[in-house]
LODO-328937 format. One record per residue (C-alpha): z, x, y. Coordinates in Angstrom, 2 decimals. Each point is the difference from the previous one (the first is absolute). Example, Ala and Ser with C-alpha at 12.3 -4.5 7.8 and 13.67 -1.06 7.14 Angstrom:
BEGIN
+---------+---------+---------+
|      pz |      px |      py |
+---------+---------+---------+
|    7.80 |   12.30 |   -4.50 |
|   -0.66 |    1.37 |    3.44 |
+---------+---------+---------+
***
This chain:
BEGIN
+---------+---------+---------+
|      pz |      px |      py |
+---------+---------+---------+
|   75.00 | -140.85 |   74.24 |
|   -3.01 |    2.28 |    0.61 |
|    0.03 |    2.52 |    2.98 |
|   -2.36 |   -0.50 |    2.83 |
|   -3.34 |    1.45 |   -0.19 |
|    0.59 |    2.29 |    3.00 |
|    3.16 |    0.77 |    1.99 |
|    0.03 |    1.52 |    3.60 |
|    3.07 |    1.23 |    1.65 |
|   -0.16 |   -0.77 |    3.78 |
|    2.15 |    0.63 |    3.11 |
|   -0.31 |   -3.34 |    1.72 |
|    0.90 |   -3.53 |   -0.88 |
|   -3.47 |   -1.45 |    1.28 |
|   -2.93 |    1.34 |   -2.16 |
|   -3.70 |   -0.94 |   -0.26 |
|   -1.86 |   -0.25 |   -3.40 |
|   -3.81 |   -0.28 |   -0.52 |
|    0.17 |    0.95 |   -3.59 |
|   -2.55 |    2.92 |    0.39 |
|    1.75 |    2.74 |    2.20 |
|   -0.84 |    2.52 |   -2.67 |
|   -2.91 |   -1.37 |   -1.38 |
|   -3.46 |    1.87 |    0.64 |
|   -2.13 |   -2.75 |    1.60 |
|    2.97 |   -1.26 |    1.96 |
|    0.87 |   -3.81 |    0.96 |
|   -3.31 |   -1.24 |   -1.53 |
|    1.81 |    0.59 |   -3.42 |
|    3.34 |   -1.36 |    0.93 |
|    1.23 |   -3.14 |    1.73 |
|    0.48 |   -1.69 |    3.36 |
|    2.74 |    2.08 |    1.93 |
|    3.47 |   -1.55 |   -0.28 |
|    3.25 |    0.95 |    1.83 |
|    3.28 |   -0.15 |   -2.02 |
|    3.45 |    0.38 |    1.05 |
|    2.41 |    1.66 |   -2.34 |
|    3.39 |   -2.02 |   -0.26 |
|    3.40 |    1.01 |   -0.52 |
|   -0.92 |    0.65 |   -3.71 |
|   -1.83 |    3.06 |    1.21 |
|   -3.41 |   -0.68 |   -1.47 |
|   -2.67 |   -2.59 |    0.15 |
|   -3.12 |   -0.55 |   -2.20 |
|   -3.66 |   -0.72 |    1.21 |
|   -1.04 |   -3.64 |   -1.21 |
|   -3.56 |    1.38 |   -0.49 |
|    0.20 |    3.19 |   -1.88 |
|    3.86 |    0.14 |   -0.98 |
|    0.38 |    3.59 |    1.78 |
|    3.67 |    0.42 |    0.58 |
|    1.24 |    1.46 |    3.25 |
|    3.44 |    1.33 |    0.06 |
|    2.00 |    1.08 |    2.93 |
|    0.97 |    3.52 |   -0.22 |
|    3.85 |    0.14 |    0.00 |
|    0.43 |   -3.73 |   -0.65 |
|    1.52 |   -1.72 |   -3.04 |
|   -3.03 |   -0.15 |   -2.13 |
|   -0.83 |    3.89 |    0.48 |
|    0.81 |    1.83 |   -3.23 |
|    0.20 |   -2.97 |   -2.14 |
|   -1.92 |   -0.58 |   -3.05 |
|   -2.77 |   -2.25 |    1.39 |
|   -0.41 |   -1.87 |   -3.54 |
|    3.61 |   -1.45 |    0.74 |
|   -1.01 |   -1.58 |    3.46 |
|   -1.54 |   -3.51 |   -0.01 |
|   -3.08 |   -0.62 |    1.92 |
|    0.76 |   -0.50 |    3.44 |
|   -2.89 |   -0.91 |    2.43 |
|    1.98 |   -2.27 |    2.39 |
|   -0.46 |    2.40 |    2.78 |
|   -3.69 |   -1.04 |    0.72 |
|   -1.06 |   -0.52 |    3.63 |
|   -3.10 |   -0.89 |    1.96 |
+---------+---------+---------+
***
């Protein structure tokens, strides 16, 4: 498997992604903001930009990210 293009470690299970947080020019270069819920696996992937959010101290923290399958089931409204 290929590791995600970007991995962010977070401290909450509910995260927002707009794909442009660190891009100069902001949200105009990203995607619509989506809310994601990190499952018991300890991570979730954004369905738009493939950014991976890992719960600090969770089961996926410290693992080789290329070993983890895509997991975007936590998308919310």
